[in-house]
C-alpha positions as CSV (number, residue, x, y, z in Angstrom):
1,M,39.6,15.8,-8.4
2,S,36.3,14.1,-7.8
3,D,35.0,11.1,-9.7
4,S,32.5,11.4,-12.5
5,V,29.2,9.9,-11.5
6,Y,27.6,7.6,-14.1
7,R,24.4,6.5,-12.5
8,K,22.7,7.0,-9.1
9,G,20.0,5.3,-7.1
10,R,17.8,6.6,-4.3
11,V,17.9,4.1,-1.4
12,F,14.9,3.7,0.8
13,V,14.6,1.9,4.2
14,Q,11.1,1.0,5.1
15,N,9.9,3.3,2.3
16,V,11.8,6.3,3.9
17,F,14.5,8.0,1.7
18,A,17.8,7.0,3.4
19,G,20.6,7.9,1.0
20,I,22.2,7.8,-2.4
21,L,24.1,4.9,-4.1
22,S,26.3,6.1,-7.0
23,E,28.4,4.4,-9.7
24,T,31.6,6.4,-10.2
25,D,34.9,6.3,-12.2
26,S,36.5,4.4,-9.3
27,G,33.7,2.1,-8.2
28,Y,30.7,2.9,-6.0
29,S,29.7,5.2,-3.2
30,F,26.9,5.3,-0.7
31,V,26.1,8.2,1.6
32,Y,23.2,8.6,4.0
33,D,20.9,11.6,3.5
34,K,21.4,14.3,6.1
35,D,17.7,14.6,6.9
36,Y,17.5,10.8,7.3
37,L,20.5,10.9,9.8
38,N,18.8,13.7,11.7
39,G,15.5,11.9,11.9
40,E,14.2,9.9,14.8
41,N,16.0,6.6,15.1
42,P,17.4,6.1,11.6
43,L,17.9,2.5,10.6
44,A,21.0,1.2,8.9
45,V,20.7,-0.1,5.4
46,S,22.7,-3.1,6.5
47,L,25.2,-4.2,9.2
48,T,28.0,-3.4,6.7
49,L,26.7,0.1,6.1
50,P,26.0,1.4,9.6
51,V,24.4,4.8,10.0
52,Q,27.0,7.5,9.7
53,S,27.6,10.8,8.0
54,A,30.8,9.7,6.2
55,E,30.6,8.4,2.7
56,F,31.2,4.7,2.1
57,T,33.3,3.8,-1.0
58,S,34.1,0.5,-2.7
59,K,35.8,-0.6,-6.0
60,T,33.0,-3.2,-6.4
61,L,29.3,-3.0,-5.8
62,F,28.7,-3.3,-2.0
63,P,27.9,-6.9,-1.2
64,F,24.6,-6.0,0.5
65,F,23.3,-4.3,-2.6
66,D,24.7,-7.0,-4.9
67,G,22.8,-9.5,-2.8
68,L,19.5,-7.8,-3.6
69,I,19.8,-8.7,-7.3
70,P,17.8,-11.7,-8.4
71,E,19.6,-15.0,-9.2
72,G,19.0,-18.0,-11.4
73,W,16.0,-18.0,-13.7
74,L,14.7,-14.8,-12.3
75,L,17.9,-13.0,-13.2
76,T,17.5,-14.3,-16.7
77,V,13.9,-12.9,-16.8
78,V,15.1,-9.5,-15.5
79,S,18.0,-9.4,-17.9
80,K,15.9,-10.3,-21.0
81,N,12.8,-8.2,-20.1
82,W,14.8,-5.0,-19.4
83,K,17.6,-5.8,-21.9
84,I,20.3,-5.4,-19.3
85,D,23.6,-7.3,-19.6
86,R,23.9,-9.8,-16.8
87,K,27.3,-8.3,-16.0
88,D,25.8,-4.9,-15.4
89,R,25.2,-5.4,-11.7
90,F,24.2,-1.8,-11.0
91,G,21.8,-1.7,-13.9
92,L,20.2,-4.9,-12.7
93,L,20.0,-3.5,-9.2
94,L,18.2,-0.4,-10.3
95,A,15.8,-2.3,-12.6
96,S,14.8,-5.0,-10.2
97,C,14.9,-3.5,-6.7
98,K,12.2,-0.8,-6.9
99,D,9.8,-3.0,-4.9
100,S,12.2,-5.7,-3.4
101,V,11.5,-8.1,-0.6
102,G,12.7,-6.7,2.7
103,D,13.2,-3.3,4.1
104,V,15.5,-1.8,1.4
105,S,14.4,-0.6,-2.1
106,L,16.0,1.5,-4.7
107,T,14.8,3.8,-7.5
108,E,17.0,5.2,-10.3
109,M,17.9,8.9,-10.3
110,E,18.6,11.1,-13.2
111,S,22.3,12.1,-13.1
């Protein structure tokens, strides 16, 4: 029996769609898009999420993605402006990383 998916985000590397990050019953999953894998020289999202066709799973939000979430006063601003609980790491990630610093960005998907 597969897990229910609660929320999903489209992950982009250098503005190219690379894969889908999902929040599930048992934690989180990330899988690279097949077209991205078959493209010319696909880049890894991070060293801990190397390019591969197999799905990555974790009981907690992958450290790389968690590290994209703002900290300190900026986290307070994001949490208050979007009315997202500071403990909702996935919600904070989706709200704050549409245009993040660096190569990786995320947009929320309708489930």
